[in-house]
N, C-alpha and C positions, 0 to 999 in steps of 0.2 A: 420398391425398395428394395437392396439388398438383403439376402436373409442372413439369420442368426450364425448359419453355419460358412457364410464366404469367409475365405482364407483372407483373415487378416495382413499377410504381408502383401497380399497382391495389391492393395488396398495403398499403400507407403508409395506403389510404382504408379498411382495415377493419375501425376502430372507431367506436363512437360514445359521448357522454356523454347520460346521461339523470340524472333526480332521484335524487338519495340521500342516505343518512340522515344523513350528517355536517354537510350543510350545503352541502359544496363540489361535488356533482353526484356520479353514478354513472359511471365509465369500464368499459364493456362490450366483451366480444369481438365483431366484427361479424358478422351471420350467415356471410357467407361464408368467412371463416376456419373458422369450426364445421362447415360444407356439406362443406368439405374435410378437415378433421379425420374427417368421420361414416366415411369408409372405411376408417380403421384399423380391425383386428380386433380386437375386444373391447373397443372404446372405451367402452361402456356401461359396462363393469367398470370402466375404466379412470378414467373421471369420477367416477363414485360415491365410488370409495378417495381418488381425488386431490380430492375435495372434502372428505372426513372428515379427511384428513391434513393439508389446509390448514388446516381451523377446529383441528386438535388444535394445530398449532403455533402460531396465533397466541395461543390460550387459555393455552401453556406459560408459566409466570413464571421467572426467573433459579433458584431453587434447585430448581426441578423440573427444568430444562433441564440444571443440573450434575449430579443426581441419574440423569437418564437417556443424558446423554451424558459420563461422567468419563474414560470410554477416548477420546472422540475429542477430548477436551480434551488429553490428556498426550500423543496423538501430534501433535496440531498444534503443542503447545509442543516438544516434541521438534525437528519439523523448522524450526520458527522461530529455534531454539537456531543455526544456522550464520550467520543474520545478524551474532551477535556477532563474527565472523570480521571481517567487512567492518567496521564501527564501531570494532573494535580499530587495524587498518590504518591507517584513516584518521587517527587521532590519532598513532599510533606516527610514521611517515613524516614527517607535520610538524614533529615535535618533534625528530627527529633532526637537523635543520639545526643545531642548536643543541649537539649533543653534540661536543666536541673530536676524539675518535678517529673518530666518522664524517665530521667534514670533514676529516680528515686522510686518510681511505681512500679517498673520493668527491671531495673537493675538489679546488681548485687552491692553490697557494703565492699571496698576494697581496704587495703591495709590502711592506707592512708587518709582513710574517714571517707572518701567522698565516693558515690553511687555510680556505678558504672553498667551498661548494658554490655553482658561478655562478647567477645567476639563470635563467638559460634552461633549467639541467639541474633546479632546483627546479622551473620550471613544470612540464617534461616529466615529472618522477618523481609529481608532484602528479596530474598528468591523465592519465599513463599507465595508471593503475585505471581511471578512466572510460570511457578508448577502450574497453580490453577490455570493461568491463561494458556497452558500446553492443552489442557484438557476443554477449557473452553474452546480452543480452535476445534480439536477434532469434532466436538460434539456439534457446532456451529455448520460444520462441514458436510453434515448428516442433516440436521433437522431442519436448516434454513433450504436442504433443497426438497425436503418433504413437506413440508406445510408452509414456505414462503419467508420473504424478508421482514415481512411488517410483524408477524406474530412472533418470529422468533426474535426481533429486536423488543416486543411489548413484552413477550417473557422474562428475557434478560433483563430489562429494565425495572420489574417487579421483582428479580431475585436480588439486584444489588439493594435495593431498597432494605430488603431483610438482612441482609448478610452486613451493611454498615453500621446494625444494630450491636455487631459482635464486638467490631472494634471502638466503638464509642463506649461499650458497658463493659469492654475488657477490664476483668478484674487480676488477670497475670500474663505473662508473656506468653505462656502458652495458648490461652484464649486469644490474644491479641493476631498469634499466627494463623491460630483457623479461620479467624476474620480475612485476612490477608490472601488466605489460598482461598477461601470461598469467593471472595469477589473477584477476586482472578479468574473465576468461569466464566463471569459474563463480560468483564473486561476483555479476556479472548474472544467473544462472540463480537464485542463492537468495532475490536480492531480489523476483521475481515469484513466483516458484514458491511460496514459501513464504505468500504473501497469497495467492494463490489457493485453495491446500488449505484453509486455514484456512476460507474463504468457504465450501467445498464441503463440507466435515465439520461443519459447526457449525449447530445451528437456529437461526430467527429471534431469539430473545432472547441467545445468547450468541454471536451472529457478531461485533458491535461488541468486544468484549473481546479475543477470541483474534486479530482482524485487527490491533487496536490493538498486541496484546502485541509485534508484530513491532517497532514503535517501541521498545517497551521492551529488546528484545535490542541494537538499535541502540545505545541509550544505555548499556547494561550494558558493551558492547566498548570503548566509550570510557571508561567509568569503571574498569576493568580496566587499559587501556593507559596510562592517567594514574596508575596505582599502580606499575604495572611500572617505566613512565620514573624515576617519584618513589625508588623504589629502585637505580635503575640510576645514577643522578646522579654519587655518587662512586665509581664504577668508571672505572677509565682505562687500560683494556684495550679491545681489541675485541671481548668480549664484552660491552659496554655495549650495543652493538646487534644483536649475533647471539644473545645470550640471548631477548632480544625477540619475533626473527624465530623461534626456534625453538620459541618457546612457544605457535605457529600450529598446531602438528601436533597440541596434546592436545584439539583438537574435534572433527577429522573421524571417527577411528576409532570411539567411541562412538555418534556419530549414523547412520554409515554401517550397524553393528551394529542400532540401532533401528529405520532405514529397511528392513532384509532381512524384518522381522518386522511392520511398518506395515501397514494395510491401504491399499489404493488409493481413489481418489475415487469414491465412489459415482456422481456427476453424469458423471465422465468416462467410467464402464465403461457408462451409459446412452446417451450420443453414440455409443459404438460399438455399441451394441446389445447389449451381455453384460446381460443382464438377471439371470438368475440370478447371475453373478459381483457383481453391484450388491447386491443381497439379501446375499450372503454378508459383502459389505464393512459394509452399512449395518450386520448384524448384531453385527459387530466392534466396532464405533463406540457401539455404545450396551449397556447392562444388560441383563442378563438376568432375565426373568421379572417385567416391569413391568406390572402389569394397565394402564396407562392408554396401552400404547406399542404399534400395528399396525404391524409393518415393511411390511407390504404396503399398507397405505395408503399412508406416506411415500414409498415407494417408485411408488404410481402417482401421487402429485404430481409426482415429479420426469420420470417419463416423461410425463404430462400438458405439465407445462412445456416440454419441450424439444420436443414435437411443435408446441405453441402457435407456439413460436420458432422453429418452421420454414417455420410458413405465413405470420408477418409481416415475418420478414428470411430472406431465402436466402443460405446460406454461410455458411465458418468461415475463409476468407482474411485477410489482412492488408487487401485490395482492399475486402472486404466490411464493416470496422469505418468506412469513409467513405459507406457507401449506406444511402440512407433513413433510418428512425428511430435507426438506430446512428450515424448521423454525429454527431447530437445526444450520445448518448452518450460516445461519443468525445471530443466536445469537453469536455463537462464532467469526465471523467475527467484526460484530458490537463491541462487549466488547474489542475483540484484539486491534483494533486501538482507540476505547474510553481511554483506559488504558494508553495511551500515554498523555492525559491530565488529567487523575486520579493519578497519579503517582508521582505527585510533578515536574513534567518539567518547569511549569510556574514558578516554584521557579528558576531554574537554572541560568537564565537568568539574573539573580541578582546579578550575583558575583559584577560583577564592581560597582555597587550600593553601596556594603558592602567594597570596595575596598576602593571608595572613602571616605566613612566614616571613613577610617582609615588614612586617609589624602595622599592617591593618588593622583598625578597630573590629570587633566582631559585628554591629551594626552595618559600617562602610562596608562590609563582605558581603553581607546581606543584598544591599543596595547594590553592589557590584553584580551580584547573581541576577537583580532583576534585570539591569542593564543589559546583562548578556541573553538573557532570552528575550527582550525587546529587539536586539540585535538579530536572532532569532526569526521574530516575527516579522523584521523589516525584511529579511534575507528569501524568505518564503514567498512573501509578495513579490519580490524583483526578479523570482526565479521565474514567475509567469509571463514577463515579459522577456526574458532569456531563452525560455524556451520556444515563443512564439517564433523570435528571431532564428536560434542556432537548433533546435529540434531537442530531443530527449538523450540521444544517444552522446555528441557531442559535448552535450553540459555536462553530461555524469562525468566524463573521462575529464576533461579540463577540470572538473571540479575536482578528482583524485588525482590529477598532476599538481593540481596546486596544494593541496593539502600534504602530498610527499614531501615539497620542497619545505612547507611550515613544519614538518614534525622533524626532519634534520636540523633544522635551526634549532627547535628547541633541544634535540638530542646534544648537539654542539654546546649550547648554553649549559647545558647539565655540567659539562666536561669541566665548567670553570669554577673557581673556587666559591663555596657558597657566599652568598653576599645579599643585602638587601636590594640590590641593583639587579641582580640575576634573576632573584623571585620576581621581583616587577617584571622584567623582561619577560620572564616565561608566563607569569599571568596575563601579559598583555599580548602575547603570541597566541595563548588559548582562546580569546577574545575572537583574535583574527579569524582564528579556526573556526569557531563556532558560528560567525557569519557565511562565511566561505561554505562551511558543510552545509548550513540551512539555505543556503543559495544555489547549492549544487546537488549534492547526494542526497541529502534528506530529503526534500520534497521531490526531485524527480523520481525516486525510488517508488513513489505511491503510483504514480503513473503508468510507470513501466510494467509494473506487476498486475496491473488494472487492464493493461491494453495488450501485453502479450501472452497471456494465458487464452484458450479457447473459452467460448461465450460457455461450454456445455459443461466445461469442468472448470469453471473461473473460481467460483467458490474454494473447491479442493486445492485449487493449484497454490491460491493464495493463502490458505490455511498451511499447505507444507511448506510453503515459505516463510510464514512468519513464525512458526515452529522452530524451524532450525536458526531464525532469528532471536529466537526467546531461549534458544540452549545455549548459544553463542553468548547472551547476556548473561545467562548464570555464569559460564566460564569468567567472563570480563569481571563481573561481579566479585568473583573468588580472587583473581590474580591482579587487578588493578591497585588493591588496599595493600595485597605484600610488594607490589614493585615501588610504592611509594613509602610504605611502611621502614620508619629507619631502625626499627628492631626485628624486620623481616629481612627482605632481598635490600632494601635501602639502594634501589636504582633510581629514585627521584625524576629527575627531568631526564636523565639518560634513557628512560622508557620510550622516549620518543625514537630511539634507534629500532626497537622492538618494530612499535607499532610501523615505523618505515619499513622495514623491509616487509610486513604484510600486505601494507597499503601497495607496494610497489607489485606484488603479486595479481592485486584486484587491479592494476591499472592494464596490466597484461592478458588478463582477461576480458577485462572491459573490450578490448581495441579488437581482439580477435572473436569473440563471442555473442557482444552486446548487438541486437537489430536497433535499428531505427522503425517505430512505428509513427512519426510524425505524418498527420493528415491520410492516413490508411484506414479502411471500412474492416471490420471484424473480418467480412468476408476475403478481402484484399491478404489482409495478416494469415488467412488459413492456407491461401493457394501461395502465397512466398514460403511458409511453414513445409508444406507438401513438396514444394519443389527444391527443396532444401538448398536455398539461395544463400548466400554469404552473408554474413553478418555486415560485413562493410559495404555489401551491394543493394541491401534493401532500401534504400532511399533512392538508388538509381533505376532499379526492375521495375515495369511498369507490372499490373496484375489484375486478371479479371476472372470472375467466378463464372461468366456466361457463358462463355466456349473453349472448345479444346481445341488442339491442334486440325482435326479434321470435321469435327461435328459442334454444334450446338444446337440446345433445345428451340423447338421451333416456336414463334410468334404464335399469336392468337391467329392471326391470318393465314398464316402457314398452316399451322394446324387444322382449320378448316378445309385446306385442301388436300387434308390426308398426310401431310409430313410431318412424323414425330421427329426425325431433325434434319436439320437443313448444311448442305456444303460438304465441298469435298476438298476444300484448301482453306482450312481456318485461319490461314495466315492473312489472307485474302478479305477477310469477313470483318465489316464495319457493324458494331454493336455498341 
């Protein structure tokens, strides 16, 4: 292995591109990286197994993956269920401001004789969870890498059980704010840990489905919250808001029980050098007695990829996310998640606002919000089929282009004189926006951030990207009410022009900077990034981590003959 004093800059030039069969060139590991890897004990056996494991995973189809990894799918879905709690609370709190009993308990008496939660406290309560999530995200990036995903998840679930007591028994708005901030800490853990776990227990053909399932859980939480609130509309007691808070306790206990039996991520165990434990975890994630599956080969692929990443980028700290080739990966992942808050998504939650302006009754407005979240769920499920056909980059880019069209239409409708028809039109366009967003940008983002970060820095890269998302979310939470409020900026639907401008910048960035990870193993993505392959050429550039331009690691049979390396013309080698 390379010493810690190895010049880091030299590692960034350790890869070359030669001619490849896909027409976009062949990206290979540089001879220097392979020479440094050659001193690893048993590297010949590892390389042979890793090559077999890589080929087997790339040949694997969706149905074959489901047959081989059904237990991994189940465990991943179980952990992702924790995200439902966050989606639930986001809708819950925002809707409580319209509940008379909630306003009476936590609001102030106005000159008109009614109670209302002051705007400053509304902003504080709405952003309190975001502040807690930022703290929780940074904590997760450190703790989960130290003690593992399972223990971190169980600890976070125990904390959320305790913190819900503050929300349920809050005697004043200050105590409620404390509950929101503290609940945000474990929610921040859930945001990244569930995505990282799904990315690490799934094979290549299933990665996009289980990472985007996290988005479906978010939508499910919003849908459930809308249904609970709709049921509580006629309740004129304090239980109108206390029961919805209490229902949050139904999630953590069953998830904790499941986590006690869930296997740890084999990738995390590999990074910790616990090879035997990694094999046991892999066997628990897969079906028994599958004649086409070799656990040792898959394990060798993980070991080889981890060793390769050590050679082309050093370290696993937050600072390492901004060094060398990982700087580009961090940029891509951070911007991909930030785009969720820069493309006008804050606007789409106000469809009921425009419908109420058009004269829709409050009960029907809540019914409509449930329909909106149902559309989101349908869109996420349809995105699984679209990603299989189009890939991540194409679907993400086309989604942003469609959102651009919808936003400018909304802006032009906002120029028209205010009327019931205009409000109906705007609300309906926002429903179409919601469906498009949850078919493209919303779910695809989760797949991209999980796949495009390096395996050794995945958790920390996702933490950084989600925190940038939360920071923009705080900004959106402040400026969007000002845009729509008649007593503030009073932009109304003309806000569509503002979001159109931002979204257009997102389209331009996506076209030039977002790569396509579809069908790639993590080792191949490492090689493509280290070769500085253009984002538009990721799809057509072939890649291998098993040989360089003139050198490759010896196979077992060649090593027995005394050769640590083989080949003088790597372009002609068949591996």
